[in-house]
C-alpha positions, -999 to +999 in steps of 0.1 A: +395-501-790+415-466-800+394-466-830+359-464-811+374-433-791+382-417-821+354-421-838+332-410-807+356-379-796+321-366-779+315-395-757+350-400-754+351-365-736+322-369-718+339-397-698+367-377-694+357-344-679+335-368-654+369-384-645+393-351-646+368-338-625+367-367-596+404-367-598+401-327-592+381-334-558+394-368-543+416-359-510+444-372-526+450-367-565+430-332-558+465-318-542+481-291-552+516-308-555+501-333-584+512-320-611+486-315-640+504-335-668+497-367-643+466-353-638+459-356-668+473-387-680+459-407-654+426-394-665+423-405-700+437-436-693+410-440-667+384-430-693+399-454-712+392-482-691+362-474-692+346-459-719+339-498-732+316-503-704+299-471-709+264-465-719+256-433-736+218-444-753+200-417-733+231-393-748+217-406-782+205-375-799+229-352-789+255-370-796+242-381-835+264-361-860+258-331-869+244-320-825+284-323-811+291-296-797+262-279-794+253-251-767+234-287-754+263-309-760+284-282-735+255-279-710+260-317-706+301-320-703+291-288-671+273-319-654+285-349-659+314-323-642+288-317-617+286-358-614+325-356-605+325-333-583+300-340-557+319-379-558+348-369-543+331-338-527+320-369-509+349-385-503+361-356-492+334-358-465+341-384-453+378-379-454+369-349-431+360-370-400+395-382-388+403-347-387+376-331-370+383-364-345+419-354-346+410-317-333+387-324-310+409-343-288+439-317-300+431-288-278+431-310-244+471-325-258+478-296-259+490-296-291+453-275-305+487-245-310+505-262-333+485-264-364+503-270-396+497-262-433+481-300-440+482-313-478+453-334-475+432-315-464+443-283-481+439-260-449+449-252-416+452-285-391+467-303-357+494-328-360+466-351-349+446-341-376+474-347-395+477-384-378+446-398-384+446-388-420+477-405-431+464-432-415+431-433-431+446-425-464+467-458-459+442-478-448+419-467-481+446-473-501+454-506-486+422-519-484+411-521-514+385-487-514+408-472-544+403-500-561+365-501-550+364-460-565+383-459-594+369-500-608+331-501-592+321-469-582+332-447-610+320-476-639+287-477-623+282-436-617+282-441-657+253-471-660+234-454-634+233-416-631+232-392-659+241-353-667+194-354-671+194-373-635+211-339-620+188-318-640+156-329-627+166-337-589+179-301-587+136-292-609+121-313-585+136-337-565+158-320-538+176-356-529+213-341-541+206-313-508+189-337-478+220-357-488+245-335-480+234-325-452+227-359-434+264-360-444+273-339-426+256-347-401+272-383-400+309-366-404+300-347-368+285-382-352+314-402-362+341-379-356+325-381-323+325-421-318+361-417-332+378-394-305+353-401-278+380-423-260+403-398-263+384-376-249+370-388-217+400-398-209+415-368-210+386-357-188+391-379-163+432-370-158+420-328-156+397-337-128+414-359-110+446-331-119+422-307-106+408-321-076+449-331-068+463-300-073+435-282-049+438-308-019+471-300-023+493-267-034+522-274-032+529-306-054+522-283-083+503-310-102+496-281-132+525-280-141+529-314-145+498-317-161+512-312-203+534-344-204+510-363-184+484-355-205+506-360-238+519-395-223+485-407-216+472-398-253+500-414-274+495-446-250+450-442-254+454-438-294+480-465-298+462-490-273+435-483-294+450-487-332+434-513-340+399-506-330+397-470-346+410-488-381+371-509-373+362-471-375+380-459-403+365-495-422+334-493-411+333-455-426+344-466-459+318-492-457+289-468-443+301-441-474+302-461-505+272-476-498+250-442-489+271-431-526+258-461-541+217-454-531+220-417-538+232-431-571+202-452-576+175-429-560+193-403-591+190-425-615+158-444-602+170-472-600+151-494-573+167-497-538 
């Protein structure tokens, strides 16, 4: 296998560029705290395992002896990097739904002011957004979706999609813009579905406390609203955790299915 890699170094470089672009945009591996040497070693390891299953018949004219490392080859490298960026960015959109769900009810809980730096999303994020994001990452790693992405999705992308497909879509198909616009819509829809039970519960508590405070001002219930909100939110979050995990799994399954359909559509394959 190593002899084949050395003999077909330009093709191996194309594989490595797509793998590296994917790692650079994934939520966990794209963190600044991940050493560059570790990311480069993982890229080489991934490319080495995928290289034997890749069909580069569409790139044959460019990879012919004497035609490599030309301007067209550099354009293919950019195209492979773009495919990796698209894949990693879409996985990031899926995880952003969980952070957004935490932001939706963090304000009503009183945690909206406690925004700290989130290493996973690399933005300022409320504590509840980070909490849901960490749970989603744990589920992603424990339920086989991580293996599905690297062992199944990455290999399938090489079989169905090439840099020429991206160029053809940008020239006339416009599948990618519609796909990402739909993905952003689904991001907010999933975030609202995940956070709706807690938002509804907190809204009922706010209305009840307001009515009681209006009926009996001497009780000063508004001062007790903050601890009530916190305790109720954590109780509801704990009680709904099995349902939330099921919602996370549905988000991952639906996201991977839509990504597969995108690759098939861009590659000209039947859905």
